[in-house]
C-alpha positions as a Markdown table, in Angstrom:
| # | Residue | x | y | z |
|---|---|---|---|---|
| 1 | Met | 101.4 | 90.1 | 116.8 |
| 2 | Gly | 98.8 | 92.8 | 117.5 |
| 3 | Leu | 99.1 | 95.8 | 119.7 |
| 4 | Phe | 97.0 | 94.0 | 122.4 |
| 5 | Asp | 100.0 | 91.7 | 123.1 |
| 6 | Leu | 102.0 | 94.6 | 124.3 |
| 7 | Phe | 99.7 | 95.0 | 127.3 |
| 8 | Lys | 100.2 | 91.4 | 128.5 |
| 9 | Gly | 103.2 | 90.1 | 130.2 |
| 10 | Lys | 104.5 | 86.6 | 130.0 |
| 11 | Ser | 102.3 | 85.7 | 132.9 |
| 12 | Gly | 99.2 | 86.8 | 130.9 |
| 13 | Lys | 98.6 | 89.8 | 133.1 |
| 14 | Asp | 97.8 | 93.2 | 131.5 |
| 15 | Ala | 99.4 | 96.5 | 132.3 |
| 16 | Ser | 97.3 | 97.0 | 135.4 |
| 17 | Gly | 98.5 | 93.6 | 136.8 |
| 18 | Lys | 95.2 | 91.9 | 136.3 |
| 19 | Asp | 94.9 | 88.6 | 134.7 |
| 20 | Gly | 94.3 | 89.1 | 130.9 |
| 21 | Gly | 93.8 | 85.5 | 130.1 |
| 22 | Asp | 90.1 | 85.5 | 130.4 |
| 23 | Lys | 87.8 | 88.2 | 129.3 |
| 24 | Lys | 86.5 | 90.2 | 132.3 |
| 25 | Pro | 82.8 | 89.8 | 132.8 |
| 26 | Arg | 81.0 | 93.0 | 131.9 |
| 27 | Ser | 79.1 | 94.6 | 134.8 |
| 28 | Asn | 75.4 | 93.8 | 134.9 |
| 29 | Ala | 74.6 | 97.5 | 134.5 |
| 30 | Ala | 76.6 | 97.8 | 131.2 |
| 31 | Ala | 75.6 | 94.4 | 130.0 |
| 32 | Lys | 71.9 | 95.4 | 130.1 |
| 33 | Tyr | 72.6 | 98.0 | 127.3 |
| 34 | Ala | 75.6 | 96.7 | 125.5 |
| 35 | Glu | 73.9 | 94.5 | 122.9 |
| 36 | Ala | 71.5 | 97.2 | 121.8 |
| 37 | Ala | 74.2 | 99.9 | 121.7 |
| 38 | Gly | 76.5 | 97.8 | 119.6 |
| 39 | Ser | 74.0 | 96.3 | 117.1 |
| 40 | Lys | 73.4 | 97.6 | 113.6 |
| 41 | Arg | 70.1 | 95.7 | 113.6 |
| 42 | Ala | 68.7 | 97.4 | 116.7 |
| 43 | Gln | 66.0 | 100.0 | 116.3 |
| 44 | Ala | 67.5 | 103.4 | 116.3 |
| 45 | Tyr | 65.5 | 104.5 | 119.3 |
| 46 | Asp | 66.6 | 101.5 | 121.3 |
| 47 | Arg | 70.2 | 101.9 | 120.3 |
| 48 | Gln | 70.2 | 105.6 | 121.2 |
| 49 | Glu | 68.6 | 105.0 | 124.5 |
| 50 | Ala | 71.2 | 102.3 | 125.3 |
| 51 | Ile | 74.0 | 104.7 | 124.3 |
| 52 | Ala | 72.7 | 107.4 | 126.6 |
| 53 | Glu | 72.5 | 105.0 | 129.5 |
| 54 | Leu | 76.0 | 103.7 | 128.9 |
| 55 | Cys | 77.4 | 107.2 | 128.7 |
| 56 | Lys | 76.1 | 107.9 | 132.2 |
| 57 | Met | 78.0 | 105.0 | 133.7 |
| 58 | Arg | 81.5 | 106.3 | 133.0 |
| 59 | Ser | 83.0 | 102.9 | 133.6 |
| 60 | Ala | 85.5 | 100.7 | 131.7 |
| 61 | Asp | 82.7 | 98.2 | 130.9 |
| 62 | Ala | 80.5 | 101.0 | 129.5 |
| 63 | Val | 83.4 | 102.3 | 127.4 |
| 64 | Glu | 84.0 | 98.8 | 126.0 |
| 65 | Ala | 80.3 | 98.7 | 125.0 |
| 66 | Leu | 80.3 | 102.2 | 123.5 |
| 67 | Leu | 83.4 | 101.4 | 121.4 |
| 68 | Lys | 81.5 | 98.7 | 119.5 |
| 69 | Arg | 79.3 | 101.4 | 118.0 |
| 70 | Phe | 82.3 | 102.5 | 115.9 |
| 71 | Thr | 82.6 | 99.1 | 114.2 |
| 72 | Phe | 79.6 | 99.7 | 111.8 |
| 73 | Ala | 77.7 | 102.4 | 110.0 |
| 74 | Thr | 74.0 | 103.0 | 109.7 |
| 75 | Asp | 71.7 | 105.1 | 107.5 |
| 76 | Pro | 71.0 | 108.0 | 107.5 |
| 77 | Ser | 74.6 | 109.1 | 107.8 |
| 78 | Ile | 73.7 | 112.1 | 110.0 |
| 79 | Thr | 72.1 | 109.8 | 112.6 |
| 80 | Asp | 75.2 | 107.5 | 112.4 |
| 81 | Gln | 77.5 | 110.5 | 113.1 |
| 82 | Glu | 75.3 | 111.8 | 115.9 |
| 83 | Glu | 75.3 | 108.4 | 117.6 |
| 84 | Lys | 79.1 | 108.0 | 117.2 |
| 85 | Glu | 79.7 | 111.5 | 118.6 |
| 86 | Ala | 77.5 | 110.7 | 121.6 |
| 87 | Cys | 79.6 | 107.6 | 122.2 |
| 88 | Phe | 82.8 | 109.5 | 121.9 |
| 89 | Glu | 81.6 | 112.0 | 124.5 |
| 90 | Gly | 80.6 | 109.2 | 126.8 |
| 91 | Ile | 84.0 | 107.5 | 126.4 |
| 92 | Val | 85.9 | 110.7 | 127.2 |
| 93 | Ala | 83.6 | 111.4 | 130.2 |
| 94 | Ala | 84.8 | 108.1 | 131.7 |
| 95 | Gly | 88.3 | 109.7 | 132.0 |
| 96 | Arg | 91.2 | 107.3 | 132.6 |
| 97 | Glu | 88.8 | 104.4 | 133.0 |
| 98 | Ala | 88.6 | 104.5 | 129.3 |
| 99 | Leu | 92.2 | 103.9 | 128.6 |
| 100 | Glu | 92.4 | 100.1 | 128.9 |
| 101 | Pro | 89.3 | 99.5 | 126.7 |
| 102 | Val | 90.6 | 101.9 | 124.2 |
| 103 | Arg | 94.0 | 100.1 | 124.1 |
| 104 | Val | 92.2 | 96.8 | 123.5 |
| 105 | Phe | 90.0 | 98.3 | 120.8 |
| 106 | Ala | 93.1 | 99.9 | 119.1 |
| 107 | Ala | 94.8 | 96.5 | 119.0 |
| 108 | Lys | 92.2 | 95.0 | 116.7 |
| 109 | Ala | 90.8 | 98.1 | 114.9 |
| 110 | Glu | 91.2 | 98.7 | 111.2 |
| 111 | Ser | 91.7 | 102.4 | 112.1 |
| 112 | Val | 93.2 | 104.0 | 115.2 |
| 113 | Ala | 91.8 | 107.4 | 114.4 |
| 114 | Leu | 89.2 | 107.1 | 117.2 |
| 115 | Pro | 91.6 | 105.7 | 119.8 |
| 116 | Met | 94.1 | 108.5 | 119.0 |
| 117 | Arg | 91.3 | 111.1 | 119.3 |
| 118 | Val | 90.4 | 109.8 | 122.7 |
| 119 | Leu | 94.1 | 109.9 | 123.8 |
| 120 | Lys | 94.3 | 113.5 | 122.8 |
| 121 | Glu | 91.3 | 114.3 | 125.0 |
| 122 | Leu | 92.4 | 112.3 | 128.0 |
| 123 | Leu | 96.2 | 112.5 | 128.3 |
| 124 | Pro | 98.8 | 115.3 | 128.6 |
| 125 | Glu | 101.1 | 115.5 | 125.7 |
| 126 | Asp | 104.0 | 113.6 | 127.2 |
| 127 | Glu | 101.8 | 110.7 | 128.1 |
| 128 | Leu | 100.0 | 110.7 | 124.8 |
| 129 | Val | 103.3 | 110.5 | 122.9 |
| 130 | Ala | 104.6 | 107.8 | 125.1 |
| 131 | Glu | 101.4 | 105.8 | 124.5 |
| 132 | Leu | 101.7 | 106.2 | 120.8 |
| 133 | Leu | 105.3 | 105.1 | 120.8 |
| 134 | Ile | 104.3 | 102.0 | 122.7 |
| 135 | Trp | 101.7 | 101.2 | 120.0 |
| 136 | Leu | 104.1 | 101.9 | 117.2 |
| 137 | Lys | 106.7 | 99.4 | 118.5 |
| 138 | Arg | 104.4 | 96.6 | 117.5 |
| 139 | Trp | 104.9 | 97.5 | 113.8 |
| 140 | Asp | 107.8 | 96.6 | 111.6 |
| 141 | Thr | 109.0 | 98.0 | 108.3 |
| 142 | Glu | 108.2 | 95.0 | 106.1 |
| 143 | Tyr | 105.5 | 94.6 | 103.6 |
| 144 | Ala | 102.0 | 94.1 | 105.0 |
| 145 | Lys | 98.7 | 94.3 | 103.2 |
| 146 | Phe | 97.1 | 96.4 | 105.9 |
| 147 | Ile | 99.1 | 99.2 | 107.4 |
| 148 | Asp | 96.6 | 102.0 | 108.0 |
| 149 | Pro | 97.1 | 102.1 | 111.8 |
| 150 | Lys | 100.9 | 102.4 | 111.4 |
| 151 | Leu | 100.4 | 105.3 | 108.9 |
| 152 | Gln | 97.9 | 107.0 | 111.2 |
| 153 | Met | 100.3 | 106.9 | 114.1 |
| 154 | Leu | 103.3 | 108.1 | 112.1 |
| 155 | Gln | 101.2 | 111.0 | 110.8 |
| 156 | Met | 100.0 | 112.0 | 114.2 |
| 157 | Leu | 103.6 | 112.0 | 115.6 |
| 158 | Glu | 104.3 | 114.8 | 113.1 |
| 159 | Glu | 102.3 | 117.1 | 115.5 |
| 160 | Tyr | 104.6 | 116.6 | 118.5 |
| 161 | Ser | 108.2 | 117.5 | 119.5 |
| 162 | His | 109.3 | 114.9 | 122.0 |
| 163 | Pro | 112.8 | 113.5 | 122.9 |
| 164 | Asp | 111.8 | 109.9 | 122.2 |
| 165 | Val | 110.2 | 110.4 | 118.8 |
| 166 | Arg | 113.2 | 110.7 | 116.6 |
| 167 | Glu | 114.7 | 107.3 | 117.6 |
| 168 | Ala | 111.3 | 105.6 | 117.6 |
| 169 | Val | 110.5 | 106.8 | 114.1 |
| 170 | Glu | 114.0 | 106.3 | 112.5 |
| 171 | Pro | 113.4 | 102.6 | 111.5 |
| 172 | Phe | 110.4 | 103.7 | 109.4 |
| 173 | Leu | 112.7 | 105.9 | 107.2 |
| 174 | Gln | 113.6 | 102.5 | 105.6 |
| 175 | Asp | 110.0 | 101.2 | 105.5 |
| 176 | Val | 109.1 | 99.3 | 102.4 |
| 177 | Asn | 105.9 | 101.4 | 102.2 |
| 178 | Glu | 106.4 | 104.9 | 100.6 |
| 179 | Pro | 103.7 | 106.6 | 102.7 |
| 180 | Ala | 105.3 | 105.3 | 105.9 |
| 181 | Arg | 108.7 | 106.8 | 104.8 |
| 182 | Phe | 107.0 | 110.1 | 103.9 |
| 183 | Tyr | 105.3 | 110.4 | 107.3 |
| 184 | Ala | 108.5 | 109.2 | 109.1 |
| 185 | Val | 110.5 | 112.0 | 107.4 |
| 186 | Ala | 107.9 | 114.6 | 108.5 |
| 187 | Ala | 107.9 | 113.4 | 112.1 |
| 188 | Thr | 111.7 | 113.3 | 112.2 |
| 189 | Phe | 112.1 | 116.9 | 111.0 |
| 190 | Lys | 109.6 | 118.0 | 113.6 |
| 191 | Gln | 112.1 | 117.0 | 116.3 |
| 192 | Lys | 114.8 | 119.4 | 114.9 |
| 193 | Asp | 117.5 | 116.9 | 116.1 |
| 194 | Pro | 120.7 | 117.1 | 114.0 |
| 195 | Ser | 121.3 | 113.5 | 115.0 |
| 196 | Ala | 118.8 | 112.7 | 112.2 |
| 197 | Ile | 121.1 | 114.1 | 109.4 |
| 198 | Gly | 122.8 | 110.8 | 108.8 |
| 199 | Pro | 119.7 | 108.6 | 108.6 |
| 200 | Leu | 117.9 | 111.2 | 106.5 |
| 201 | Leu | 120.7 | 111.4 | 104.0 |
| 202 | Thr | 120.9 | 107.6 | 103.8 |
| 203 | Leu | 117.3 | 107.6 | 102.9 |
| 204 | Leu | 117.7 | 110.4 | 100.4 |
| 205 | Leu | 120.5 | 108.7 | 98.5 |
| 206 | Asp | 118.6 | 105.5 | 98.0 |
| 207 | Glu | 115.0 | 106.9 | 97.7 |
| 208 | Glu | 113.0 | 106.4 | 94.5 |
| 209 | Ser | 109.9 | 108.4 | 95.5 |
| 210 | Val | 110.1 | 112.0 | 94.2 |
| 211 | Arg | 107.8 | 113.3 | 97.0 |
| 212 | Val | 109.9 | 111.7 | 99.7 |
| 213 | Arg | 113.1 | 113.2 | 98.3 |
| 214 | Ala | 111.4 | 116.6 | 98.1 |
| 215 | Lys | 110.2 | 116.2 | 101.7 |
| 216 | Val | 113.8 | 115.5 | 102.8 |
| 217 | Ala | 115.1 | 118.4 | 100.8 |
| 218 | Asp | 112.5 | 120.8 | 102.2 |
| 219 | Gly | 113.4 | 119.8 | 105.7 |
| 220 | Phe | 117.1 | 120.5 | 105.1 |
| 221 | Val | 116.2 | 123.9 | 103.6 |
| 222 | Ala | 113.9 | 124.8 | 106.5 |
| 223 | Leu | 116.4 | 123.8 | 109.2 |
| 224 | Arg | 119.6 | 124.9 | 107.4 |
| 225 | Trp | 121.2 | 121.6 | 108.2 |
| 226 | Glu | 124.6 | 121.1 | 106.6 |
| 227 | Val | 125.3 | 118.2 | 104.3 |
| 228 | Pro | 128.8 | 116.7 | 105.1 |
| 229 | Glu | 131.3 | 117.7 | 102.4 |
| 230 | Glu | 132.0 | 114.1 | 101.4 |
| 231 | Gln | 128.3 | 113.5 | 100.5 |
| 232 | Arg | 127.5 | 116.8 | 98.7 |
| 233 | Asp | 128.1 | 115.6 | 95.2 |
| 234 | Ala | 126.1 | 112.5 | 95.7 |
| 235 | Val | 123.2 | 114.5 | 97.3 |
| 236 | Arg | 123.2 | 117.0 | 94.4 |
| 237 | Lys | 122.7 | 114.1 | 92.0 |
| 238 | Val | 119.5 | 112.8 | 93.7 |
| 239 | Leu | 117.8 | 116.0 | 94.7 |
| 240 | Pro | 114.7 | 117.0 | 92.8 |
| 241 | Pro | 115.4 | 119.5 | 89.9 |
| 242 | Ala | 114.5 | 122.6 | 91.9 |
| 243 | Tyr | 117.0 | 121.9 | 94.7 |
| 244 | Thr | 120.8 | 121.9 | 95.0 |
| 245 | Val | 123.5 | 122.0 | 97.6 |
| 246 | Asp | 125.5 | 125.3 | 97.8 |
| 247 | Gly | 129.2 | 125.6 | 98.6 |
| 248 | Glu | 128.6 | 125.7 | 102.3 |
| 249 | Gly | 126.7 | 122.4 | 102.3 |
| 250 | His | 123.2 | 123.8 | 102.7 |
| 251 | Val | 120.3 | 122.6 | 100.6 |
| 252 | Thr | 118.7 | 125.4 | 98.7 |
| 253 | Lys | 115.6 | 125.7 | 96.5 |
| 254 | Arg | 115.4 | 127.8 | 93.3 |
| 255 | Gly | 112.5 | 130.0 | 92.6 |
């Protein structure tokens, strides 16, 4: 199930209450320029003119058209980057009108770097984190061939301290993918919530990755969290060589 399914209820309506069963017809104004703006085969001048016109509209339909420019690359690379930056500025200029098209784009995209960049521009921190957590719920911890969006979201959550992040990220401490566990550990420590001590130690005691074990150890060192007495011997055995647990239960690093 993709992220887009999240924004539809059982009735087929999206988060705004509109019927999501059929694709909404693009406004005539945006449709006039959408094809050229989103076509790799279009002449650069025609594509750039179309992008400029769409940017002026600041509508959801225009944003939908502008987002398609991010699905392909052109030569020369400097022109490609300039066109994409112009599209980004046009998307952001649309304000909250851009949110629903960006959600739909994120549901199908191979990378959510652009959608997350837009969110950072448009939403205050609390709303941004809440949006990311909604998107993250659509991912599980099992093996998948393609997990870049999940990794990007977990990595971005490292930047924010928010009361809902720790619980949302906790399942990914047991993800089958090592990078997901690594980023989940970092996001967990960012919250500085001692409730995470148990789940982090569970991960540490069963973790094969040296860098994940080191990440957990560094977090315990930085926060001076205490390892429960009954787990200290077991924790000492699995810590990387530079680390140990002192007599008071604190993880320390030599050198």
